[in-house]
N, C-alpha and C positions, 0 to 999 in steps of 0.2 A: 885308155882313153877311156873318158867319164863325158856325159851327153848329159847337158840340162838344156831343155824346152820350156819355153811359156806361149800358151796361146788362149788368146781373151776373147772370147763369145758373147757378143751381144745379142739378146734375145726377150722373148714375150714373158714375162712371168707365169711362170705358167710350175706346178709339180717337177721336182728331179725325175729322171727317170732310176727304176731303183739301182742301188749303190752296186749289186754286185755286178754290173754294166759297165762299172767301172774298172776297167785292166781286170779280167776274170782271173786269169793266171796266178794275180795276186790271191785272189783269195783263196785257192787251190794248191798255195804252196805247203810243203812242208811245217814253214817256220815264219808266220806272218805276223803283222802287229795293223788293226784298224781305230783311230779315233774320230772322234767330230761329231757334229749335233746331230748329225741324219740319224743318231741312237734315241734322239729325245721321242718323246711322244707327243701328238698334236699339233704334229708342223704340216701333215699333211699332204707331204712330201718335199714342202717350202723350205725343205735343212739349205744352210749355209756352208756346211765345213765336211770335208776328209780328208784325213791322211791314212794312207798306206803304204808299210812297207814289208817289202819281199826283203826274209833274210834270208842268208847266207852262210854255210861255214867259217866262207872265208871272210868274211867280213865286209863284201862286196856288196852293199843292200842296194834295194832299188826301193827310191820315193818315188810315191804319186801323190799330187795334191791336191785337192779341187775346190775352192775358194767362192762361192757367187753374194752379191749383192743384188738385192732385192729393192727398187723402187719405195713399192709398201710393203714392209718388212714387217713383221710381228713382233719382232722383238732386235733390240740390237746383236749385230753380229761380233764377232772379233776383231780384234785390228785389221789383217790380212786382207777382211772382205773392204773393208773401210777403205782401202785404200784403192779400190777400186771405181769409188766415187767419181773419178777423174775422167773418169769415161763419158759417165751419165751427163756429166758437164760438159764434154764435148756434144755430145747428141745435142744436149740444150742450146749450143754454142754454133749448130749447123754440121758439122765436120762430116758427117752422113748424110746429110741431105741428097746427096745424089747413090745411096744405097738404096733400092727399092724395099728390100725385104725389112729393115728398119725404118723406112716412112709413117707407116701408120702401126705402130705396137700399143696396142691399147695401157700397158703398163708395161717399165722395162724392170729387166736383171741382165748381169755382165755377171760371167764367172770366167773364172782363172784354171787353166789345166796343163801343171807344172808335173815335169818327170825331172828325175834327179839319180842316173842309173850307169854304172858302169857296162851292161848289159845287150849286145844290139835289139835282141829278142824280144827288148822288156820295150827295148826304146820304140821299136817297129808297134808294136802290141801297146802302146800309149798314142800314136799316130791314129791307126785306127779307133779308140777311145776317144778321141777326139772327133773324129771323121763320124762314128754314132752318135757323137750326143749335137753335132750338127744338126744330122738328121732325125734326132728325137726331137730339138729345141727349135728349128728351123731358121738357127741362129745364124748369124755371118762371123766370122773373125774380124776381129779389129786391129791386133795389134798381135804380131808385130806387120803382118801384111791385113791386108782384107781379102778374105773369100770366104766363098758361099760352099754349100757343101759339096758340091759338084767341081769348083775349081780349087778347094782341099787337095780332094781326093788325087785329081790330075796332076799337082803340083808336090804331094809328101809321100801319095800311095804308089801312084803306077811304076811299079818297077824300081820305087825306090828304096834303096836300104842303105844306113849309116857301114863309113866303111870304117 
């Protein structure tokens, strides 16, 4: 079985957490690969792309992708991040007017966190990573559901394990 999930989070345009907080076990794996503009200098934590691959000898790799689009960006992001523009457009159109945490953002950013994995433990770690990102950013999941950190934890982490 393979798990693929993506959660899109709208949040204030602030620096990202340290990249090592995204799926820590991936960084500690015997064989992993990391790519993205988080390596670039002079971004002040405002990177927009991270892709982590935990490689396994049997070829059943796990891939975590993080892409962010910032309303006020210091540079043009890749195509994956530009696809997130629609969520800023939805916000402009009033789609999230009833979400208090999104009402008074000084500047906006949207981050997609996605996992493609055959491993239930890696999937669980992904859910924990999303929950931690919500805590860091103070953001709200806007797709595929609306969820704050507390409601995300309740729905996806409390005693939840993929079967």
